[in-house]
C-alpha positions, -999 to +999 in steps of 0.1 A: +657-038-608+619-034-607+619-015-572+591+005-558+594+029-530+566+037-507+573+071-488+555+092-464+529+066-454+517+058-418+510+025-399+478+018-381+493+033-349+495+067-369+532+067-371+554+074-400+560+044-421+579+038-452+587+006-475+611-004-502+599-034-523+623-048-550+622-081-571+588-092-556+600-090-519+600-063-491+636-054-489+635-021-462+611-011-437+615+020-414+598+050-401+619+070-427+642+053-455+671+074-464+689+077-497+664+053-516+669+049-554+639+030-569+621+028-602+589+039-590+578+061-560+544+064-542+543+095-521+513+091-499+522+127-482+512+113-448+474+108-457+473+070-463+477+038-443+503+012-452+492-025-443+503-058-453+481-070-482+448-079-473+438-119-474+402-125-479+399-163-466+365-170-477+354-162-513+339-179-543+356-171-577+356-200-598+338-183-630+325-213-646+299-221-618+264-212-619+256-207-583+284-189-565+311-174-586+330-142-595+362-129-610+391-135-587+403-098-594+370-081-590+370-094-555+406-091-551+431-065-562+402-040-574+390-039-538+423-038-518+426-076-516+459-088-526+453-125-518+419-146-522+413-180-508+386-196-525+365-216-501+352-249-515+339-239-547+357-265-566+362-305-558+386-327-573+368-330-606+373-294-615+398-277-593+426-284-620+405-260-644+403-235-617+439-236-611+446-229-649+421-199-649+438-185-616+472-182-633+462-153-653+448-132-625+465-104-611+455-111-576+471-140-557+444-168-558+445-202-537+417-226-531+404-249-505+392-281-522+357-291-515+353-325-499+329-333-527+344-339-559+319-321-577+325-286-558+296-263-557+276-275-591+244-272-571+236-263-533+233-300-524+268-313-531+271-333-499+235-349-504+253-380-522+280-397-502+294-412-529+310-377-540+333-380-512+363-399-528+395-397-509+417-409-536+407-382-560+410-355-535+446-368-525+455-367-562+443-332-566+460-321-536+495-338-548+487-322-583+484-286-572+505-285-540+509-245-542+474-239-552+454-262-526+460-250-492+427-259-473+396-283-473+360-270-472+328-289-458+295-271-461+278-288-433+240-273-433+209-287-441+206-276-477+239-291-485+241-323-465+204-330-473+196-362-450+232-373-444+233-353-411+269-351-398+282-380-416+300-357-443+320-340-416+330-373-402+342-383-438+361-349-440+377-352-406+389-390-417+402-373-451+420-346-433+438-371-411+449-393-440+459-364-465+497-356-473+501-328-463+474-323-438+453-292-447+433-269-427+397-276-427+370-248-430+334-258-419+304-238-431+276-237-407+241-226-410+207-245-406+201-276-390+203-305-390+231-311-380+233-292-348+260-270-343+269-287-311+275-323-332+298-299-356+317-283-331+322-315-313+339-332-342+361-302-350+396-299-338+423-272-328+430-254-360+397-260-380+381-230-389+343-223-382+333-199-407+296-178-403+304-178-367+283-146-362+251-157-383+217-150-368+202-182-370+188-203-343+213-229-349+241-203-341+261-193-311+235-178-290+208-191-269+172-178-270+181-155-238+210-139-258+238-159-235+265-176-253+261-213-258+282-236-236+295-258-261+306-228-281+331-215-256+343-252-252+352-251-288+368-219-285+388-231-257+398-263-278+413-241-305+386-238-332+393-207-352+360-183-355+359-168-388+332-142-397+323-153-434+298-125-438+279-136-470+245-133-481+230-148-451+258-152-422+265-119-406+240-106-379+249-073-360+230-083-326+251-118-327+284-101-333+276-074-307+266-099-280+295-121-287+321-090-284+303-083-250+312-116-239+346-114-250+340-140-278+359-124-308+365-136-343+401-144-351+397-139-389+373-116-411+364-130-443+337-118-468+319-150-484+318-128-516+307-138-548+290-117-576+257-116-561+264-102-527+292-081-543+271-063-568+238-064-544+252-063-509+248-070-483+290-076-484+298-056-516+338-056-503+363-062-476+363-025-470+325-024-463+331-054-438+358-035-420+335-008-414+309-031-401+335-045-375+343-009-365+308+002-359+306-030-337+334-013-314+365-032-330+395-006-336+417-010-366+445-025-348+421-052-339+408-058-372+438-055-396+456-088-382+420-106-391+426-097-429+466-103-428+486-123-404+460-145-390+448-162-423+483-162-434+492-181-404+459-204-403+466-214-442+506-216-439+512-188-463+545-182-446+557-152-468+526-131-465+506-110-440+534-090-426+553-061-436+589-075-426+619-076-447+619-108-466+583-112-471+564-110-502+557-076-518+520-076-510+507-042-497+472-024-493+472+011-491+442+027-479+425+062-464+399+067-434+378+092-447+346+110-428+312+104-443+279+090-438+273+053-450+242+031-441+255-005-433+235-038-435+239-072-420+226-102-438+192-099-421+186-064-431+194-049-400+208-015-402+236+006-387+250+040-395+287+047-397+307+080-401+339+060-410+345+050-446+376+027-454+389+034-490+414+014-506+439+035-526+465+011-540+468-029-541+505-040-545+510-075-554+543-088-557+557-055-560+537-042-587+512-013-576+475-012-589+457+019-583+419+011-569+393+022-597+421+020-625+417-017-630+443-020-659+461+007-645+494+001-627+528+018-618 
């Protein structure tokens, strides 16, 4: 039967919550389940929160790269994240190899295909326009339809070199021709090109990652106000994603934005081995803590790492604790304790609220956090 009963948990509204998982799916959800017979039981004794499995929609986890890379499981289930979406580490040349490697992982792994066929072999993958080849991209998407769920274009000076906005123009052309059409995530940073040029080309459903960076080519004017074109982009349906990363999250930018009712729709880490091991990212739980320090409440944050990315990337069976959905669940505690948090520019905040993932449950199989090879 391969079933798991999660009892005496609580939801994000502090209400009692129980789940029955069977054959990789959620089969029952209620405040209290009666007369349950299951192969395994996790009794949370009223102490732990039960969430849909956390989804990190911006990671770098193709292990064969030399610049940005990691093990999907080290950024995934070992830290409470049940699903990772690699954000363009690989292109048409190497995404097939990434797919093969991903099949051995416990974490659910998906990928956005880089618009450059090389992926991120070096920082400047869009410095040579000949690397943007539609036929190769379409073939890869056709070969791995259940793995490639998005496109990625890194549109900042160090990546495009002297090509300015041209790679994004081509990316949008590719997106319109692709079958199926895929969501496009756009990385922004140092200019040129200007953020205004980038957002002008982006359309409803496109994802702007690194939305809260502290760079001059960001969302704030020098006086701290929100740039007018940024509000226009939000109004036309551009999706704002945090994409914390080593250089792309600033407490002040995020605070000013929230004070002006400009909120991110999704929370992602932009994690790879460097900022996982040395900070300032570390893991998804730390990014949740940073959002809470900024005043976001848990009921506001959890959709950013569950239902919203599932919707953005058309993961129809993930992101919600509803009967019939995939049995992906994150169980976590909220502890009192003192912790220093740093943004990407070295600014510091103190928190007394610590997020502690306890279990990652993937396809109904439970892994205790901290016991990387242990499962129920």
